[in-house]
N, C-alpha and C positions, 0 to 999 in steps of 0.2 A: 117649548117642544119636548114631549116626553121621550124617554129612552125607547128606541125602536129595536126590538129583539125578534130574531137573531141578527138583524142587519148590523148591529153594533160590532159583532165579532169579525166583520170584514173590514173594519177601519184600520188603515195602515198609513204610514207616512213615508215619502221618498227620502233617501239619504240627504241630510242637511249638513252643510259645513260649519264647523266651530273651531276656535283656536283659543289657547290661553298661554300665559307666560308666568314669570316669577311673581309679578304683581298679584295676579289672581290666586296663585298658590298661597302666598303669604296672607292675603286677605281672608281666605277661607279659614286658615288656621287661627287667625285672630277672631274670626266670627264664631268659632266654637270654644273660645276662651284661652287658647294657648298664648304664651308669652306674657302672661300676667305678672310673673316673677322674672325680672330682668336678669337675675343671677342663675336661673334654671338652665344649665348647660344642655340638658336633654331635650328641652322644648325649643331652644334657640334655633336649631337648624330648620324648623318648620316655619319660622317667621323672619328669617334672615337669609339673604341671598348667598352667603358664604356656606357652601356645603348643603344647599337647600334640599329638603325632602318634602314630599307631598303626603298629607294625610289621605289615606286611601278613599275614604268616604267623600272626598271632593268630587268623585265621579258623579255624584248626584247633582252637582251644580254646573258642571262645565258645558252641558248641552241643554240648559234650561229652556223649556219651550219645545223641545223635540217631541215627536210623536203626534198622534192624532189630537186635534184641539178639543178642549172642553166643549166648545160650541157644537162640534159635530157629534159629541156624545149625547147631547140632549139633557144635560144636568144643570142644576142651579149652582153657579160658581160660588155664591156667597154662603151656601150651605155645605160646602165641601171641606172635609178634613182628610188628612193622610191616614190610611189604615195600616198598611204594612210596607216595609221596604227591605229589599235584599240586593246586594251587589256581589256578583261573582267576578273575581279578577283573573284575567288570562295572562297577565304579566304585571310587574311592579308598576303602579300608577305613576306616570311621568309628571315632572314639574312644569313641563311646557310641551305643547303638541299641536298639530293640526289634525283634526279628525272629521269623520262623518258619523252622523247618528241617525238611525232609522228605527221606527217604532211600530208597534201593532197592539191591538186589544186582544187579549188572550182569554178573557172570561168576564161574565157579568152575572151577578147573583142578586135575586130579589128577596129582600128581607122585610117586605111588607111595610107596616107603619114605621119601622126603624130606619128604612132607607134602602139604598142600593149599594152594592160593592162591585167596583169595576177593576179588573186586573189588566195591567199593561206591561209590555216588555220593550226595552230600548237597548240596542246594541251599539257600542262605541267602537269604531275601527280607525286605525291609522290611515289618514287620507292618502298617503303615498304608497304604502305596502298592502293595504287592505287587511292587515293583521288585526284580530280582535284584541281590544284592550280590556273592556269590561262589559258585562251584561247586567242591566238593571231590571229588576222585577218589582213591581209595586202595586198596591191597591189603593183606590180612592173610595172613601166612604161618603156617598152622596146622601146626606141626611133627609133631603126633601124629595127624593125620587124613587121611593119604593112603589110596588104595585104595578110594575111595567110588564109582568107576565113571564119573567125569566125563571130559571130554576132557583130554588132556595138552598139546595145542598150541592156539594161537590167541590167546594173551594179547597185550596191546599190546606193540609193539616198543619197546625202550629207545632213548633218545637217545644218539647216538654223539658223544663229545667229540673234539676235534682231537688229532692225534698229535704236533703240534709242542710245543715247550716252552711252559709256561704263560706267558701275558702278564703275569700278576700272581700273587703268593702272599701270603696274609695268615694270621696266627696268632691264635688265641683260646685263652687258658688257662681251663679251666672250674674252678669251685670244688669242693672236696670235698663241699659240701652243695648243689651245683647241682640235683640231682634232687629234694631236699626242698623247694627253693624252687619249682622248675618245677611240681611236682605240685599246688601250690595253685591252678594255673590250670585244673584239671579232672581230669587223669588220675591217679587215686590207686591204680593197680595196685600192689600191694605188691612186685612184682618190682623196683621202683625205690626201695624204702625199707626193706624187711625182709630182713636177711641170711639168715634161715632160709628164706624163700620163694624168694629168689634161688638158694640152693643147691639147693632142690628142682627148680628150673627148669634146673639145669645150669650156673649161673654162680658164680664164686667169691665174688662180692659184688654188691650192687645195681648195676644198670646205669643209665646216663642214658637218658631217654626218647628214642626215635628222633626224635620231633617237636621235641624241644629242639635236637638236632643240626640238624634241618631249619631251625629258626628261626635258628640260628647261621649257616648257609650263606646265608640271606636277608640277615642282618646284613652279611655279607661283600660281597654284591652292592650293598646300599644304600650302604655305605661307599666301595667302590671304583668303582662305575659309575653310581650314581644320585644322588650328591650328597646323601645322606640324605633324598631326596624320595620318600615312599612312593607317590605318585601315578604314578611312572614304572614301577612293577612291575605288569606285566599278567598274568603267570603265573609260577609257580615250582614246579618238580618235581624229585624225586630218586628214586633207588633205593637202599635201605639194604642194606649188605653185611656189616656187622659192628658189634657194640655198642661204645659208649664208656663208660668207667668215670669217674665224677665225679672231678675233679682232674686229668684228662689234658688235654693241649694238642691242640686241633683245628687242623690246617693245611689251608687251603682254597686249591686251585689254580684259577685262573680264566682263561678264554679268551673274548675278545670278537670277534664277527663280525657287523657291522651291529647290528641290534636284539637279537641273541641272545647271551646270556652262558652259556657252558658251564662246568661246574665239577665238581670231585671233591674229597673231603675225606679226610684220613687222620689217624691218631693219631701224634703225633711220638714219644712215648716207646716205642711198640711197632712203629712203621712198618707199621701195618695200615690199609688203606683201609676207611673206614667208610661213605662215600657215593659212589656211582658214577652216571654218566649224568645228572648234574645239568644243568638247563636253566632259564634265566630269560628271559622275553621282556620287553623294555623298550618303552616307548612315550612 
């Protein structure tokens, strides 16, 4: 079923309940590679229940499946990749909570033979108080669904990173089984685990989740500019440009201007940029 435009813009989801605790919080941190050095006292609070902290980008996993379903959008699930992701934090992200999540489609753009770009928004709220915890905005690049007749222009403008040399550069080596660990936080798309499915989608082997790379870039900002204090991260956004294969080294270049940290990420082994237009707002 092709994308129906403008009907797709009316797709919403009712508030859905979710909950998580310390196990999920620690598993997410392990999924983005924290805790690899057992003597790293700065990372230990993210993977150990004593003085536990949540990596803010965990917000992208705690309500996995919330929002309008892929089936209702009329897109080919196997040809889908993550385009962009932003999370705005209304409070420090909690290590355990009961929440509701409600979502809606906020944009759809027709890129012709290249595919379609669908923008969605999901709001996470405390189930007891109704207080907003985080607002997630993301885009889905549906590579096989262009030509549906929607607008080709008008999508949100990307953040421009500085042209000067990076102020800091940090490297993170992913594990060969990184995607198999990360998928336990919610996204079980077989593109990230099954070689046969990855090949059907046009990849030589399973790829790392884009949101895992997203979490790794947040890890870089936490380490270099936030003193491992999650409360300092007010928003975090990226544009994905190429996949990472588990086992590769992600190099993150960072620039700081006031409360804004700009960043991009590349794979060291292939010299391929995998994240562009990154922006974190500190507070």
